[in-house]
BAFI-3210 file (N, C-alpha, C; in Angstrom, 3 decimals, decimal comma, padded with zeros to 6 digits):
// residues 225
n [1|2|3|4|5|6|7|8|9|10|11|12|13|14|15|16|17|18|19|20|21|22|23|24|25|26|27|28|29|30|31|32|33|34|35|36|37|38|39|40|41|42|43|44|45|46|47|48|49|50|51|52|53|54|55|56|57|58|59|60|61|62|63|64|65|66|67|68|69|70|71|72|73|74|75|76|77|78|79|80|81|82|83|84|85|86|87|88|89|90|91|92|93|94|95|96|97|98|99|100|101|102|103|104|105|106|107|108|109|110|111|112|113|114|115|116|117|118|119|120|121|122|123|124|125|126|127|128|129|130|131|132|133|134|135|136|137|138|139|140|141|142|143|144|145|146|147|148|149|150|151|152|153|154|155|156|157|158|159|160|161|162|163|164|165|166|167|168|169|170|171|172|173|174|175|176|177|178|179|180|181|182|183|184|185|186|187|188|189|190|191|192|193|194|195|196|197|198|199|200|201|202|203|204|205|206|207|208|209|210|211|212|213|214|215|216|217|218|219|220|221|222|223|224|225]
n.u [105,739|105,019|101,894|102,760|105,273|108,653|109,637|112,492|114,576|116,720|118,735|119,402|121,273|123,180|124,122|124,769|123,563|121,034|120,526|121,323|119,522|116,688|116,988|117,085|114,503|112,693|113,568|111,847|109,569|107,661|107,838|109,764|113,012|115,812|118,280|120,701|122,888|123,482|125,691|125,790|124,370|125,597|126,471|124,430|123,209|124,681|124,550|121,637|121,836|123,170|121,946|119,248|117,335|113,529|112,642|113,601|114,693|115,126|117,285|117,220|119,139|123,004|125,845|128,119|126,406|123,120|119,738|117,738|118,721|120,002|117,675|116,564|118,078|118,365|115,313|115,081|116,726|115,567|112,936|111,380|112,056|111,192|110,886|111,184|110,813|112,809|112,573|112,857|110,731|111,936|112,965|110,819|111,033|112,202|110,695|108,503|110,590|111,634|109,741|109,253|111,349|110,636|110,156|108,050|107,028|106,792|107,784|108,032|110,816|110,274|108,480|106,449|107,533|105,950|104,359|106,349|107,070|104,393|104,225|106,732|105,253|103,258|104,345|106,036|103,638|102,865|101,693|101,064|102,733|101,988|103,419|101,178|099,828|101,644|100,471|099,365|101,288|102,618|100,875|101,091|103,789|103,887|102,531|104,147|106,406|105,430|103,520|101,578|099,557|100,061|100,064|100,080|099,737|097,123|095,570|095,606|093,915|091,460|091,286|090,102|087,505|083,984|084,144|086,557|087,860|086,951|087,556|090,421|090,845|089,798|091,944|094,352|093,598|094,603|093,114|092,556|091,931|090,065|088,860|087,933|086,381|084,138|083,242|082,532|080,379|080,788|082,197|085,410|087,203|086,193|087,173|090,220|090,268|089,445|091,572|093,736|092,918|093,512|095,939|097,116|096,010|097,040|099,821|101,422|103,149|102,454|100,197|101,010|102,570|100,105|098,583|100,573|100,327|097,627|097,405|099,609|098,278|096,517|093,922|093,298|093,595|095,474|094,345|093,234|093,839]
n.v [116,463|119,621|121,966|124,419|124,450|124,083|121,835|119,571|118,424|115,590|114,984|112,213|110,776|109,591|110,972|114,477|116,285|115,565|115,838|118,437|119,635|118,503|119,935|122,715|122,776|122,262|124,222|126,202|125,789|127,142|126,253|124,311|123,129|122,329|120,654|119,284|117,028|113,724|111,407|108,749|105,683|104,788|107,810|108,754|107,309|108,352|111,574|111,445|110,712|112,822|115,345|114,882|115,251|115,632|114,654|111,851|112,302|109,456|107,684|104,726|102,897|103,262|103,430|102,057|101,802|100,592|102,439|100,825|099,469|101,438|103,263|101,335|100,809|104,015|104,249|102,699|103,620|106,488|106,814|109,238|109,857|110,513|108,172|109,406|107,119|107,567|107,111|105,321|103,821|101,493|100,253|098,852|096,771|096,841|098,640|096,866|095,646|098,289|099,509|097,751|097,569|100,168|102,834|105,633|106,337|106,676|107,839|108,412|109,713|111,313|113,098|116,046|119,530|120,564|117,981|116,937|118,203|117,881|115,343|115,363|116,360|115,797|112,876|113,660|114,760|112,283|110,614|108,423|107,788|106,747|106,573|107,336|104,433|102,806|101,091|099,066|097,946|097,154|095,189|093,309|092,501|091,655|089,440|087,600|087,369|086,714|084,325|082,941|083,655|085,095|082,997|084,512|087,376|087,270|086,161|088,440|090,360|089,843|091,571|094,254|096,240|095,729|097,827|099,220|097,121|097,313|099,587|098,982|097,358|099,233|100,764|099,089|098,812|100,974|103,431|107,112|108,755|110,700|109,648|107,348|108,010|109,082|106,430|105,288|107,040|108,431|111,126|112,770|112,919|111,073|108,482|108,788|108,889|106,335|104,952|105,990|104,465|101,796|101,557|101,617|099,427|097,528|097,625|099,324|101,470|103,702|104,602|102,994|100,400|099,378|098,733|096,632|094,952|094,394|092,905|090,711|089,072|088,012|089,050|091,064|089,752|089,579|090,751|087,697|086,005]
n.w [114,066|114,192|114,477|111,404|111,705|110,619|107,645|108,193|105,899|104,546|101,617|100,181|097,894|094,571|092,647|091,817|090,727|090,545|093,581|094,017|092,712|093,628|095,982|095,321|094,198|096,890|098,384|097,427|098,299|100,855|104,033|104,390|104,255|102,859|104,743|104,377|102,346|101,284|099,949|099,659|101,228|103,504|104,413|103,963|106,718|108,343|108,263|108,751|111,342|112,579|112,131|112,364|110,547|109,546|107,498|105,206|101,638|099,998|097,951|095,743|094,779|095,772|095,567|098,083|100,440|099,942|099,537|100,563|102,635|104,165|104,789|106,633|108,774|109,654|109,539|112,250|114,201|114,298|114,923|114,745|112,369|108,980|105,886|102,220|099,288|096,831|093,064|089,860|087,194|086,716|089,165|090,315|091,623|093,655|095,390|097,065|099,367|100,313|101,394|103,381|105,046|106,011|104,883|104,872|102,179|098,754|095,961|092,523|090,152|088,273|089,323|089,601|091,125|092,858|093,148|094,341|096,927|098,139|098,777|100,785|102,567|103,237|104,289|106,195|108,013|109,374|107,749|105,310|101,379|098,696|095,613|092,654|091,211|092,243|094,574|093,258|092,276|094,265|095,561|093,904|093,674|096,324|096,094|094,683|096,471|098,739|099,051|100,896|103,630|106,870|109,624|112,472|112,291|110,764|112,744|114,773|113,517|114,338|116,659|115,520|115,460|113,194|111,607|111,704|109,884|107,758|106,985|106,952|104,863|102,855|102,836|102,138|099,460|098,613|098,932|099,688|102,851|102,688|100,322|101,307|103,305|101,656|100,727|102,585|103,750|105,467|107,961|107,404|109,413|110,933|109,842|109,811|112,668|112,979|111,494|112,943|115,710|114,217|113,866|116,166|117,792|115,996|116,076|114,359|112,629|110,143|107,427|105,509|106,741|107,342|105,320|103,778|106,109|105,649|103,667|103,947|106,272|104,874|104,880|102,563|099,620|096,822|093,480|091,384|092,626]
ca.u [105,807|103,755|101,427|103,561|107,079|109,644|110,091|113,711|114,834|118,014|118,452|120,473|121,579|124,862|124,227|124,813|122,944|119,855|120,755|120,912|118,079|115,499|117,443|116,442|113,042|112,034|113,557|111,462|108,393|107,543|107,958|110,370|114,180|116,626|119,292|121,688|122,598|124,105|126,401|125,430|123,514|126,801|126,447|122,954|122,827|125,789|124,125|120,454|122,142|123,896|121,096|117,739|115,999|112,347|112,255|114,891|114,492|116,180|117,464|117,266|120,416|123,752|127,294|128,400|124,948|121,680|118,845|116,813|119,225|119,666|116,341|115,925|118,779|117,435|113,861|115,020|117,401|115,181|111,531|110,366|112,523|110,322|111,877|110,530|111,980|112,519|113,142|112,528|110,265|113,002|113,011|109,480|110,706|112,482|109,370|108,187|111,421|111,861|108,406|109,345|112,623|110,414|109,944|106,955|106,712|107,122|107,727|108,855|111,566|109,861|107,301|106,489|108,193|104,841|103,820|107,419|106,495|103,168|104,904|107,343|104,705|102,305|105,091|106,214|102,616|102,804|100,632|102,091|102,201|102,426|102,678|100,333|099,670|102,509|099,724|099,442|103,076|103,178|100,604|101,934|105,283|103,742|101,906|105,629|107,070|104,766|101,918|100,806|099,126|101,165|099,045|099,949|098,937|095,559|095,035|095,666|092,758|090,085|091,370|089,416|086,155|084,087|084,216|088,130|088,448|086,476|088,444|091,488|090,847|090,110|093,369|095,096|093,029|095,180|091,820|092,816|090,902|088,820|088,330|087,183|084,767|083,426|082,718|081,779|079,345|081,235|083,254|086,583|087,669|085,930|087,921|091,197|089,948|089,643|093,152|094,559|092,761|093,883|097,615|097,581|095,640|098,103|101,339|101,476|103,421|101,887|098,849|101,941|102,285|098,969|098,207|101,183|099,623|096,406|097,942|100,141|097,595|095,244|092,666|093,045|093,772|095,617|093,515|093,436|094,442]
ca.v [118,082|120,647|122,726|125,567|123,998|123,788|120,565|119,960|117,585|115,099|114,421|111,595|110,444|109,635|112,101|115,811|117,349|115,339|116,422|120,207|119,760|118,524|121,003|124,140|122,516|121,955|125,037|127,248|125,923|127,670|125,657|123,175|123,535|120,869|120,942|118,285|116,045|112,951|110,597|107,339|105,116|105,318|108,908|109,114|107,224|109,379|112,740|111,696|110,850|114,302|116,743|114,589|115,583|115,385|113,399|111,721|111,928|108,123|107,210|102,907|102,686|103,917|103,145|101,953|101,266|101,060|103,313|099,769|099,089|102,677|103,312|099,835|101,533|105,079|104,596|101,672|104,262|107,380|106,882|110,613|110,609|109,357|108,153|108,921|106,559|108,325|106,252|105,173|103,320|100,375|099,873|098,418|095,246|097,216|099,120|096,378|095,817|099,516|099,761|096,945|098,498|101,072|104,067|105,773|106,711|106,538|108,868|108,549|110,797|112,181|113,609|117,630|119,962|120,752|116,828|116,559|119,135|117,729|114,240|115,675|117,653|114,243|112,183|114,534|114,689|110,807|109,890|107,586|108,399|105,857|107,185|106,653|103,010|101,994|100,141|097,625|097,307|096,506|094,063|091,917|092,269|091,012|088,087|087,100|086,851|086,189|083,831|082,291|084,651|084,696|083,186|085,326|088,008|086,856|086,367|090,008|091,144|089,672|092,541|095,606|096,100|095,361|099,040|099,175|096,050|097,375|100,823|099,075|096,722|100,252|101,248|098,621|099,246|102,578|104,672|108,052|109,078|111,525|108,933|106,440|108,500|108,843|105,420|104,717|108,273|109,354|112,077|112,504|113,143|109,767|108,217|109,289|108,309|104,756|104,739|105,993|103,119|100,574|101,625|101,869|098,161|096,332|098,069|099,837|103,026|104,140|103,631|102,177|099,549|098,702|097,889|095,521|094,011|093,429|091,566|089,791|088,620|087,312|089,850|091,016|088,962|090,624|090,588|086,866|084,622]
ca.w [113,387|114,932|112,900|111,394|111,956|108,959|107,589|107,313|104,677|103,978|100,340|100,243|096,224|094,457|091,808|092,606|090,090|091,594|095,101|093,490|091,777|094,422|097,008|094,839|094,284|097,930|099,485|096,821|098,963|102,084|105,149|103,658|104,077|103,028|105,787|104,354|101,422|101,071|098,361|099,666|102,160|104,518|104,485|105,009|107,797|109,300|108,479|109,733|113,180|112,775|111,345|112,827|109,664|109,386|106,186|104,116|100,496|099,784|096,653|095,966|094,108|095,493|096,423|099,496|100,817|099,006|100,235|101,396|104,126|104,919|105,459|107,885|109,801|109,982|110,595|113,435|114,883|114,531|114,699|114,168|110,686|107,945|104,959|101,201|098,649|095,188|092,285|088,600|087,012|086,053|089,820|091,145|092,083|095,137|096,114|098,414|100,030|100,656|102,294|104,512|105,907|106,863|104,283|104,635|100,893|097,628|094,793|091,449|090,430|087,360|089,858|089,559|092,166|093,228|093,880|095,648|097,950|098,605|099,201|102,316|104,067|103,830|105,308|107,733|108,646|109,735|106,893|103,988|100,365|097,450|094,154|091,466|090,716|093,080|095,474|092,478|091,999|095,923|095,878|092,727|094,756|097,583|095,860|094,071|097,176|099,873|098,890|102,014|104,773|108,189|110,620|113,607|111,532|111,033|114,603|114,859|112,687|115,169|117,695|114,913|115,065|112,114|110,786|111,547|109,406|106,678|106,967|106,611|103,650|101,796|103,143|101,416|098,158|098,141|098,772|100,728|103,672|101,907|099,520|102,502|103,816|100,784|100,644|103,952|103,847|107,259|107,925|106,993|110,916|111,775|109,055|110,805|113,980|112,548|111,037|114,345|116,240|113,378|113,718|117,728|117,724|115,369|116,479|113,300|112,182|109,079|106,511|104,587|107,135|107,137|103,798|103,923|106,895|105,472|102,508|104,936|107,350|104,133|105,143|101,519|098,660|095,542|092,501|090,820|093,615]
c.u [104,638|103,604|102,483|104,853|107,547|109,831|111,561|114,299|115,934|117,689|119,633|120,248|122,706|124,812|124,067|124,138|121,277|119,633|120,500|119,741|116,894|116,036|116,611|114,765|112,294|112,407|112,731|110,033|108,479|107,477|108,548|111,586|115,078|117,977|120,484|121,843|123,682|124,479|126,009|124,586|124,371|126,298|125,076|122,662|123,679|125,002|122,874|120,894|122,960|122,981|119,807|116,612|114,805|111,858|113,578|114,346|115,314|116,058|117,814|118,708|121,743|124,819|127,182|127,547|124,188|120,743|118,034|117,538|119,666|118,951|116,174|116,835|118,116|116,563|114,179|115,893|116,542|114,060|110,826|111,006|111,800|111,143|110,816|111,411|111,740|113,171|112,460|111,657|110,811|113,436|111,938|110,058|111,452|111,450|108,743|109,485|111,813|110,677|108,544|109,772|112,250|109,941|108,307|105,874|107,176|107,082|108,224|109,767|111,348|108,579|107,205|106,918|107,208|104,547|105,139|107,868|105,815|103,583|105,765|106,484|103,843|103,037|105,582|105,058|102,533|102,065|101,524|101,702|103,184|102,185|101,949|100,541|100,994|101,645|099,694|100,223|103,275|102,000|101,438|103,368|104,908|103,369|103,332|106,053|106,650|103,445|100,923|100,639|099,800|100,076|098,732|099,093|097,788|094,901|094,302|094,415|091,250|090,226|090,348|087,893|085,481|084,291|085,685|088,302|088,331|087,617|090,153|091,758|090,949|091,390|094,131|094,970|094,098|094,377|092,696|092,015|089,682|087,939|087,465|085,900|083,512|082,197|082,018|080,571|079,500|081,940|084,736|087,710|087,217|086,536|089,532|091,099|090,218|090,908|093,696|094,521|093,198|095,568|097,904|097,289|097,044|099,759|102,009|102,131|103,000|100,419|100,101|101,906|101,324|098,166|099,483|100,613|098,361|096,200|098,596|099,465|096,375|093,929|092,005|093,615|094,357|094,367|094,248|094,025|093,290]
c.v [118,464|121,742|123,954|124,988|123,741|122,561|120,668|118,656|117,179|114,667|113,446|110,856|110,801|110,239|113,064|116,529|116,851|115,690|117,911|120,319|120,150|119,868|122,467|124,093|122,795|123,581|126,421|127,237|126,378|126,408|124,379|123,939|122,319|121,083|120,244|117,541|114,923|111,838|109,440|106,515|105,270|106,636|109,672|108,701|108,179|111,123|112,965|111,500|112,153|115,647|116,153|115,070|114,882|114,289|113,305|111,256|110,560|107,818|105,735|102,618|103,787|103,411|102,633|100,999|101,723|102,012|101,798|099,728|100,392|103,072|102,389|101,097|103,073|104,925|103,268|102,700|105,941|107,322|107,790|110,580|109,912|109,606|108,247|108,646|107,293|107,393|106,251|104,119|101,548|099,606|099,361|097,672|095,822|097,864|098,221|096,344|097,251|100,029|098,762|097,490|099,580|102,529|104,066|106,126|106,441|107,137|108,871|109,732|111,693|113,188|115,539|117,936|120,298|119,157|116,405|117,003|118,402|116,156|114,264|115,971|116,129|113,237|112,708|114,512|113,191|110,229|108,842|107,877|107,357|106,402|106,389|105,331|101,910|101,164|098,837|097,230|096,503|095,260|092,896|091,557|091,329|089,420|087,169|086,611|086,553|085,361|083,149|083,408|084,094|084,604|083,875|086,597|088,093|086,953|087,660|090,757|091,151|090,883|094,168|094,903|095,588|096,791|099,119|098,145|096,851|098,625|100,372|097,800|098,060|100,968|100,461|098,283|100,520|104,117|105,898|108,464|109,952|110,590|107,519|106,637|108,832|107,763|105,007|105,653|108,539|110,786|112,029|112,524|111,822|109,046|108,035|108,837|106,767|104,298|104,808|104,728|101,714|100,325|101,361|100,423|097,106|096,761|098,596|101,037|103,858|103,461|102,594|100,359|098,741|098,310|096,945|094,648|093,170|092,561|090,266|088,943|087,816|088,104|090,492|090,523|089,989|089,892|088,930|085,673|084,696]
c.w [113,641|113,604|113,197|111,313|110,702|109,496|107,357|106,810|104,767|102,759|100,326|098,641|095,453|093,496|091,884|091,633|090,689|092,924|094,917|093,236|092,789|095,338|096,403|094,757|095,707|098,802|098,807|097,312|100,292|103,258|105,179|103,541|103,877|103,949|105,485|103,018|101,336|100,234|098,519|100,916|103,401|104,726|104,907|106,382|108,645|109,393|109,181|111,605|113,547|112,958|112,032|111,884|109,995|108,388|105,572|103,044|099,981|098,288|096,837|096,028|094,516|096,094|097,791|100,524|100,054|099,764|100,903|102,599|104,456|105,495|106,470|109,090|110,277|110,873|111,915|114,691|115,551|114,427|114,175|112,976|110,165|106,809|103,372|100,014|097,332|094,283|091,298|088,218|086,939|087,712|091,044|091,753|093,557|095,930|097,291|099,676|100,633|101,873|103,481|105,281|106,411|106,115|104,370|103,262|099,867|096,120|093,507|091,004|089,304|087,789|090,100|090,704|093,000|094,230|094,894|096,821|098,803|099,599|100,811|102,989|104,334|104,509|106,442|108,635|109,486|108,923|105,939|102,525|099,607|096,116|093,357|091,054|091,033|093,981|094,640|092,071|093,645|095,930|094,721|093,332|095,593|097,402|095,106|095,575|098,636|099,696|099,805|103,126|106,007|108,878|112,050|112,984|111,582|112,204|114,872|114,223|113,542|116,251|117,034|115,146|113,973|110,949|110,509|110,206|108,071|106,283|106,591|105,080|102,478|101,961|102,032|099,892|097,477|098,262|100,066|101,888|103,809|101,111|100,452|102,930|102,895|100,621|101,505|104,361|105,325|106,982|107,845|108,371|111,705|110,765|110,041|112,214|114,027|112,330|112,317|115,140|115,566|113,921|115,340|117,967|116,978|115,270|115,136|112,996|111,217|108,433|105,238|105,277|107,598|106,560|103,713|105,015|106,632|104,242|103,501|105,549|106,393|104,422|103,722|100,387|097,471|094,287|091,688|091,762|094,802]
res [m|t|s|g|a|t|i|r|v|l|i|a|d|d|q|q|m|v|r|q|g|f|t|v|l|l|d|a|h|p|g|i|e|v|i|g|q|a|v|d|g|v|d|a|v|a|r|a|a|e|l|s|p|d|v|v|l|m|d|i|r|m|p|e|m|g|g|i|e|a|t|r|i|i|t|a|a|h|p|g|t|r|v|l|v|l|t|t|f|d|l|d|e|y|v|y|e|a|l|r|a|g|a|s|g|f|l|l|k|d|a|s|a|d|q|l|a|e|a|v|r|v|v|a|a|g|d|a|l|l|a|p|g|v|t|r|k|l|i|a|e|f|s|r|l|n|g|t|p|r|a|p|l|k|e|r|v|g|d|l|t|e|r|e|t|e|v|l|t|l|i|a|q|g|l|s|n|a|e|i|a|r|h|l|f|v|a|e|q|t|v|k|t|h|v|g|r|i|l|v|k|l|g|l|r|d|r|t|q|a|a|m|f|a|y|e|s|g|l|v|r|p|s|g|h]
***
């Protein structure tokens, strides 16, 4: 995304009222334009290929093809397209798999219009976004699915400097760049530089992948483990 460019959004949800509601909410915000709607995962994959959106708002549970598989296909085929997963509290068990599939963010459907628009802007800018509390749920899900650190990933941590390792640890704890800057008593731009270097060195796409890497490598352990 270039500065000042309109963010083009595709909404994928099997409920017409949800699609229309999100369209109205997002179109009311300057710099955001809803360019299409998809009724299920198959439709989302096809529409993403046709329209090349900057951001896809992706429901998880849809007929024909679910949001997780659609996310996996879209992010693999279109690296420039970011997926923001939308769901409800009772679908927490799917958060981890959605993020592993390539989603850049996760937002609950009860978020306000302003929170939704801000989430779209965040992921469009190449950052990652997790709804409040989701980081803890992601960690809990990781603990359930992957109890043993993966050795090859652990070795890659050695490529990082001491400060980069510290920043990665704080990312995994759910801190924003501004919060990390305050914690380390450095400028926010310095943190952004560290984050960029971490992503390049580890071959990761965004902060969400960085947080998952930290847990999968054993750099950070879930509380109680």
